[in-house]
C-alpha positions as CSV (number, residue, x, y, z in Angstrom):
1,M,6.5,-8.3,27.0
2,I,9.7,-6.8,28.4
3,A,9.6,-4.8,31.6
4,A,11.3,-1.4,30.9
5,T,11.7,0.3,34.2
6,N,10.8,0.3,37.9
7,M,10.2,4.0,38.4
8,T,7.6,4.7,41.1
9,V,4.4,6.0,39.6
10,A,0.8,5.7,40.6
11,T,-1.0,2.5,39.4
12,D,-4.5,3.6,40.4
13,A,-6.6,3.6,37.2
14,T,-8.6,6.5,38.6
15,V,-5.5,8.7,38.4
16,P,-5.3,10.3,35.0
17,L,-2.5,8.9,32.8
18,L,-1.4,12.5,31.9
19,E,-2.7,15.7,33.4
20,V,-1.5,19.1,32.1
21,R,-2.4,22.2,34.1
22,D,-1.7,25.8,33.1
23,L,1.4,24.8,31.0
24,R,3.2,27.8,29.6
25,V,6.1,27.8,27.2
26,S,7.9,31.1,26.4
27,F,11.0,32.3,24.6
28,A,13.0,35.4,25.4
29,R,13.8,37.6,22.4
30,E,15.1,41.1,22.4
31,G,14.1,41.7,26.0
32,A,10.5,40.5,25.4
33,S,8.9,37.2,26.4
34,L,7.0,35.5,23.6
35,E,4.6,32.8,24.7
36,A,4.2,29.9,22.4
37,V,1.9,28.0,24.8
38,R,-0.4,30.1,27.0
39,G,-2.0,28.1,29.8
40,L,-2.5,24.6,28.3
41,N,-5.0,22.4,30.2
42,L,-5.7,18.8,29.1
43,M,-6.0,15.3,30.5
44,V,-5.6,11.8,29.0
45,N,-6.9,8.7,30.7
46,H,-5.7,5.1,30.5
47,G,-6.6,3.6,27.1
48,E,-7.9,6.9,25.7
49,V,-7.1,8.6,22.4
50,L,-6.9,12.4,22.6
51,G,-6.5,14.4,19.4
52,I,-4.9,17.8,19.5
53,V,-5.6,19.7,16.3
54,G,-4.7,23.2,15.0
55,E,-2.8,25.0,12.3
56,S,1.0,25.2,12.2
57,G,2.2,27.5,14.9
58,S,-0.7,26.9,17.2
59,G,1.5,25.4,19.9
60,K,0.4,21.8,19.8
61,S,3.8,20.3,19.1
62,I,5.9,22.5,21.4
63,G,3.4,22.0,24.2
64,M,3.9,18.2,24.1
65,L,7.6,18.5,23.7
66,A,7.8,20.7,26.7
67,A,5.6,18.2,28.7
68,L,8.4,15.6,28.0
69,G,11.2,18.0,28.8
70,L,12.3,18.1,25.1
71,Q,11.8,21.8,24.6
72,P,14.7,24.0,23.2
73,E,17.2,25.2,25.8
74,T,16.1,28.7,25.2
75,A,12.5,27.9,26.3
76,R,11.1,28.6,29.7
77,V,8.5,26.1,31.0
78,Q,5.9,26.8,33.7
79,G,3.0,25.0,35.0
80,S,2.3,21.4,35.9
81,V,2.6,18.1,34.0
82,K,1.7,15.0,35.9
83,F,2.2,11.4,34.6
84,K,0.3,8.9,36.7
85,G,0.4,11.5,39.5
86,R,4.1,12.2,39.2
87,E,5.2,15.8,38.5
88,L,7.4,16.0,35.5
89,V,8.1,19.7,35.3
90,G,11.4,20.2,37.2
91,L,12.2,16.5,37.2
92,P,16.0,15.8,37.0
93,R,17.2,15.0,33.5
94,R,18.3,11.4,34.4
95,Q,14.9,10.6,35.7
96,M,13.2,12.1,32.6
97,R,15.4,10.1,30.3
98,D,14.4,6.9,32.2
99,L,10.8,7.8,31.7
100,R,11.0,8.8,28.0
101,G,11.1,5.8,25.7
102,S,9.9,3.4,28.4
103,R,6.7,4.7,30.1
104,I,6.1,7.6,27.6
105,A,7.1,7.4,24.0
106,M,6.9,9.8,21.1
107,I,6.7,9.5,17.3
108,F,8.2,12.6,15.7
109,Q,7.0,14.3,12.6
110,D,9.6,13.3,10.0
111,P,10.6,9.6,10.2
112,L,13.4,9.9,7.7
113,S,15.3,12.6,9.7
114,S,14.5,10.7,12.9
115,L,16.2,7.5,11.8
116,N,20.0,7.1,11.6
117,P,20.9,6.6,7.9
118,V,24.0,4.5,8.6
119,M,22.4,2.0,11.0
120,T,20.1,-0.8,10.0
121,V,16.5,-0.6,11.0
122,G,16.8,-3.6,13.2
123,A,19.8,-2.2,15.0
124,Q,17.9,1.0,15.7
125,I,14.9,-0.8,17.2
126,A,17.3,-3.0,19.2
127,E,19.1,0.1,20.5
128,A,15.8,1.5,21.8
129,L,15.2,-1.8,23.7
130,R,18.7,-2.0,25.2
131,L,18.7,1.6,26.4
132,H,16.0,0.7,28.9
133,N,16.8,-3.0,29.5
134,A,20.5,-3.2,30.6
135,G,20.6,-7.0,30.7
136,L,19.1,-7.6,27.3
137,T,21.5,-9.4,24.9
138,T,22.0,-8.2,21.3
139,K,20.5,-11.4,20.0
140,A,17.4,-11.1,22.2
141,A,17.0,-7.5,21.2
142,L,17.2,-8.3,17.5
143,E,14.7,-11.1,17.9
144,R,12.3,-8.7,19.7
145,S,12.9,-6.1,17.0
146,E,11.7,-8.6,14.4
147,E,8.6,-9.3,16.5
148,L,7.9,-5.5,16.7
149,M,8.3,-5.1,13.0
150,S,5.7,-7.9,12.5
151,L,3.5,-6.2,15.1
152,V,3.3,-3.0,13.0
153,A,2.7,-5.0,9.8
154,I,6.0,-4.7,8.1
155,P,6.3,-7.6,5.6
156,Q,9.2,-10.0,5.8
157,P,10.6,-8.5,9.0
158,D,13.3,-11.1,9.2
159,R,14.8,-9.7,6.0
160,R,13.9,-6.1,6.3
161,L,15.4,-5.6,9.8
162,R,18.8,-5.9,8.1
163,Q,18.0,-3.0,5.7
164,Y,18.6,0.7,6.0
165,P,16.1,3.5,6.3
166,H,16.6,4.7,2.6
167,E,15.4,1.2,1.5
168,F,12.0,1.9,3.1
169,S,9.1,3.9,1.8
170,G,7.7,6.8,3.8
171,G,4.9,4.7,5.2
172,M,7.2,1.9,6.1
173,R,9.6,4.3,7.9
174,Q,6.7,5.6,9.9
175,R,5.9,2.0,10.9
176,V,9.5,1.6,12.0
177,M,9.2,4.7,14.2
178,I,6.0,3.3,15.7
179,A,7.8,0.0,16.4
180,M,10.6,1.8,18.2
181,A,8.0,3.9,20.2
182,V,6.2,0.8,21.5
183,A,9.3,-1.3,22.0
184,N,9.3,-1.0,25.8
185,D,5.5,-1.3,26.3
186,P,4.8,2.4,27.2
187,D,1.6,3.6,28.8
188,L,1.4,6.8,26.8
189,L,2.2,7.3,23.1
190,I,2.4,10.8,21.6
191,A,2.2,10.8,17.8
192,D,3.2,14.1,16.3
193,E,1.7,14.4,12.8
194,P,2.1,10.6,12.1
195,T,0.5,10.8,8.7
196,T,2.1,14.0,7.3
197,A,3.5,13.7,3.7
198,L,1.8,10.3,3.2
199,D,-0.8,9.6,0.6
200,V,-4.4,8.9,1.8
201,T,-4.2,5.2,1.5
202,V,-1.0,5.0,3.6
203,Q,-2.5,7.5,6.1
204,A,-5.3,5.1,6.7
205,Q,-2.9,2.1,7.1
206,I,-0.9,4.0,9.7
207,M,-4.0,5.0,11.6
208,E,-5.1,1.4,11.5
209,V,-1.8,0.3,12.9
210,L,-2.0,2.8,15.8
211,A,-5.6,1.7,16.5
212,G,-4.6,-1.9,16.6
213,L,-1.8,-1.2,19.0
214,Q,-4.0,1.0,21.2
215,A,-6.5,-1.8,21.5
216,R,-4.0,-4.6,22.1
217,L,-1.7,-2.7,24.5
218,N,-4.3,-0.4,26.2
219,L,-2.2,2.6,25.2
220,G,-3.2,6.1,26.0
221,I,-2.5,8.1,22.8
222,I,-2.2,11.7,22.0
223,L,-2.5,12.4,18.2
224,I,-1.2,15.8,17.1
225,T,-2.4,16.9,13.7
226,H,-3.6,19.9,11.6
227,D,-6.3,17.8,10.0
228,L,-9.5,17.0,11.9
229,G,-10.4,14.5,9.3
230,V,-7.5,12.3,10.4
231,L,-9.1,12.0,13.9
232,A,-12.5,11.0,12.7
233,G,-13.1,7.4,13.7
234,H,-9.9,7.2,15.8
235,A,-10.0,9.8,18.6
236,D,-12.2,9.7,21.7
237,R,-11.8,13.4,22.5
238,V,-10.4,16.4,20.6
239,A,-8.7,19.5,21.9
240,V,-8.6,22.4,19.3
241,M,-5.7,24.8,19.7
242,Y,-5.2,28.3,18.4
243,A,-2.5,30.9,19.3
244,G,-1.1,28.8,22.1
245,E,-4.3,27.8,23.9
246,I,-7.1,25.4,23.7
247,V,-10.2,27.1,22.3
248,E,-12.5,24.0,22.3
249,Q,-12.6,20.5,23.8
250,A,-15.2,17.9,23.2
251,G,-15.8,14.2,22.3
252,I,-15.1,13.4,18.7
253,D,-18.8,13.0,17.9
254,D,-19.7,16.3,19.5
255,I,-17.0,18.2,17.7
256,F,-18.4,17.2,14.3
257,A,-22.1,17.3,15.3
258,R,-22.1,20.6,17.1
259,P,-18.8,22.6,17.0
260,S,-19.1,25.7,19.1
261,H,-16.1,27.8,18.4
262,P,-15.9,29.5,14.9
263,Y,-12.3,28.3,14.5
264,T,-13.4,24.7,15.0
265,R,-16.2,25.2,12.5
266,G,-13.7,26.6,10.0
267,L,-11.4,23.6,10.4
268,I,-14.3,21.2,9.7
269,E,-15.5,23.2,6.7
270,S,-11.9,23.0,5.4
271,I,-12.2,19.2,5.1
272,P,-12.8,18.3,1.4
273,D,-16.2,16.6,0.9
274,M,-16.6,14.9,-2.5
275,A,-20.4,14.7,-2.0
276,V,-20.7,18.5,-2.0
277,E,-20.3,20.5,-5.2
278,R,-18.1,23.6,-4.7
279,E,-16.3,25.9,-7.0
280,R,-13.5,26.2,-4.6
281,L,-12.5,24.6,-1.3
282,F,-13.3,26.5,1.9
283,S,-10.4,28.2,3.8
284,I,-10.2,30.2,6.9
285,E,-9.3,33.8,5.9
286,G,-6.1,35.4,7.1
287,T,-3.1,33.8,8.9
288,P,-2.4,32.8,12.5
289,P,-1.0,35.6,14.7
290,S,2.7,35.8,15.4
291,L,3.9,35.2,19.0
292,G,4.9,38.8,19.3
293,G,1.7,40.3,17.8
294,L,-1.3,38.7,19.5
295,P,-4.4,40.9,19.1
296,G,-6.3,42.1,22.1
297,G,-9.5,40.3,23.2
298,C,-10.1,37.0,21.5
299,P,-7.0,36.0,19.6
300,F,-9.1,34.6,16.7
301,H,-11.2,37.8,16.2
302,P,-9.2,39.2,13.2
303,R,-10.1,36.0,11.2
304,C,-13.5,35.3,12.7
305,P,-16.5,35.6,10.3
306,Q,-18.8,36.2,13.3
307,V,-16.8,38.9,15.1
308,Q,-18.6,41.4,17.3
309,P,-17.2,44.5,19.1
310,I,-16.8,42.6,22.4
311,C,-14.5,40.1,20.7
312,R,-11.9,42.9,20.0
313,T,-11.6,44.0,23.6
314,A,-12.5,41.2,26.1
315,V,-10.8,37.8,26.5
316,P,-13.6,35.2,26.3
317,L,-14.4,32.9,29.2
318,V,-14.6,29.2,28.8
319,H,-18.2,28.1,28.5
320,G,-19.5,24.6,29.0
321,D,-18.4,21.7,31.1
322,A,-15.7,19.0,31.2
323,A,-17.4,17.1,28.4
324,H,-17.7,20.0,26.0
325,N,-16.3,23.5,26.4
326,A,-15.2,26.4,24.3
327,A,-13.5,29.8,24.8
328,C,-15.9,32.0,22.8
329,H,-18.2,34.9,23.9
330,F,-20.9,33.3,21.8
331,A,-20.3,29.6,22.4
332,D,-23.7,27.8,22.2
333,L,-23.0,25.9,25.4
334,P,-24.6,26.1,28.9
335,G,-22.5,27.3,31.8
336,G,-19.8,29.8,32.3
337,D,-16.2,29.3,33.3
338,A,-15.4,25.6,33.0
339,A,-11.9,25.7,34.5
């Protein structure tokens, strides 16, 4: 494999691969500060798959973009993001560029708009390689591009690397994006809605590709999705986000076996189950709150089927421990503040 960079980072396996503490992302509008992410805390270890799940607007994507310094220019970022012990918030742009695409990679939501329509697929993968390997020749980069396309199970890679993005299906374009992301052997891969707009069969194939790469390369992976069902069988742990903050964290088995937050239970109930006869699919009533109109108390209380008076006035503490915790007044977990 090709060595991408010689940046100084911690190599001790006991140091978390990524550690996010009290990350806040806000936008100024008409004299007010609107917080899209409100105190995000999470950790990813080497070789671990963390799923971040929540509805559109919950802050999951902007939180990870801010962690990599890819937030909009109008955004203000506070808090701490450490990669292998190295602080990323406030890191100079040149150093962040060296880190992104080499040690940390990201798969963006829409593969068609992320690929250049006037460049061949092979040339785009080769460009990702040469950006972080100055001495790599064009020929060597194209040969490596063919290897990477084979790695993500694109058939006939020797022929298809000379094709353009419009000649690929949605699933194949997503495989190209995965190939570009792992081109420089990163330690951490962030996949933002990698199966959106793909049919169920192709979704399963993409998840199998990611699982195979994770096992082969010992990648740490963050899977961002709105569908808990996508994470089943693939994630080790899950962080559930609502209104810019994590409301529940647990191992994947615990999340499905004993969800503690009403929002998590609602997401699980929303997963279609062909074995259960229903006249209509379950849905969580109401809509997520706007950034400028967060309710007092628990932000989920206007939609919660189990709301009590305290929920409308008091912000819930985080109950539980590092293995399973939830921010709910009535979380069925031992312990108080887990922070």
